[in-house]
N, C-alpha and C positions, 0 to 999 in steps of 0.2 A: 514158471516161465508161461507166458501166453503162447496160443497158436492161432495163426490166421492162413487161411488157404489163398491160393493165387486168386481163385474165384472171388473169394472176399475182399481181398485187396482190390480187386480190380473194380467190383461193383461198389464199395465202400471203403475208401482208403482212410477214412477217419477212425476206423477200427485200430488200425497200427499207430496212428498218431497218438490216439487217447491213451495206448498203454505206454509207448516211448515218454509221453510226457509226465506219466506216473513213475517214470524211471524203472519201468519193465522191459525186462528183453522177450523178444517175440521170436519163435520158430516160425518159418514160412514154410507151408506144405504145398506139395502138388500131389494130389490122388492119396492124400492121407499121409505121405512121406516128408520127413522134413527135407528141404532142398537149400535151407539157408537160414540165418540167423541175424536179426538186428538188435543192436544196443543201445541205449540211451547215450547220447553225447552230453555228458554233465563233467564236471570239476573232477570227480573220482576216475572217470573213464579216461579223460584225457591226461590227467597227471600219473595214472598207473599204465596207459597204453592199451591199444587194441586187444593185442595178444594176451596179455595178463587178463584183462577184463573178460575176455572169452573163456579163459582157464577158470577163472571164478565163477563164471555163470554155470560152466559144466560141472564145477563141485557143487554148487546151491542145488543144482538139479539131482545129484545125486549119480551124474554120468561117469564121474572120475573120482579117484581118490585123493586124497590130501596130499599124498605122496608124489602121484602124478601131477596134480596141480602145480606142486613146488618144482617139479622137473621142468614142467612147460614153461613157468616163468623163470627159470633158472635160478632158483633160490633154495636154502635149505628149509628143513620142515619147521624150524623155529620161526623163521621168518614168515611162512607161510600162516602159521599160528596166529602171528601178530597181526597179519592182512585181514584174516577172518574175524579176530577179535575187534579190530577197527570198524570192520562192516558190520560187527554185531551178528555174526553167523557163528553157530554152533560147530564146534569141530570136536567135541568130545564124543566118543564112539560107545561110551558106557551110560547106562542108565543110572539112576542113583542108588539101585541096591546092588548092581554090579561094581561101582565105584566103591561103595561100602565094602564089598567083600575083598576088593582089591587092596584097599587099604588096611584092613585087619592082616591080610597076609603080609603087606608090607612091615607093619609094626611086628608081627612075630619074627620076621627075618631080621629085623634091626636089634631087636632085644637079644639074640643070640650071641 
């Protein structure tokens, strides 16, 4: 997510529109602290709704967990995973080595 200060916005509003035209959300800051967020209006945003789009943006920025995102959206985790997949956003919290280790444990358990 991009950041634009109030001062930059006042002096050069095209900075904000450039990011929005590239489908990027923007934090608006005042004295270095976020005071607002802008999100691009596109088909996904409009069909999903503002509240859900903001929750998705917060998840993408690692500000909230997938569980919290699902809670804000009023859906279960499985639906949240489907939304993340639809948007091409990784939700797997394991790296490849950790996932391999977990799979080995699961295979051992299922063989018993």
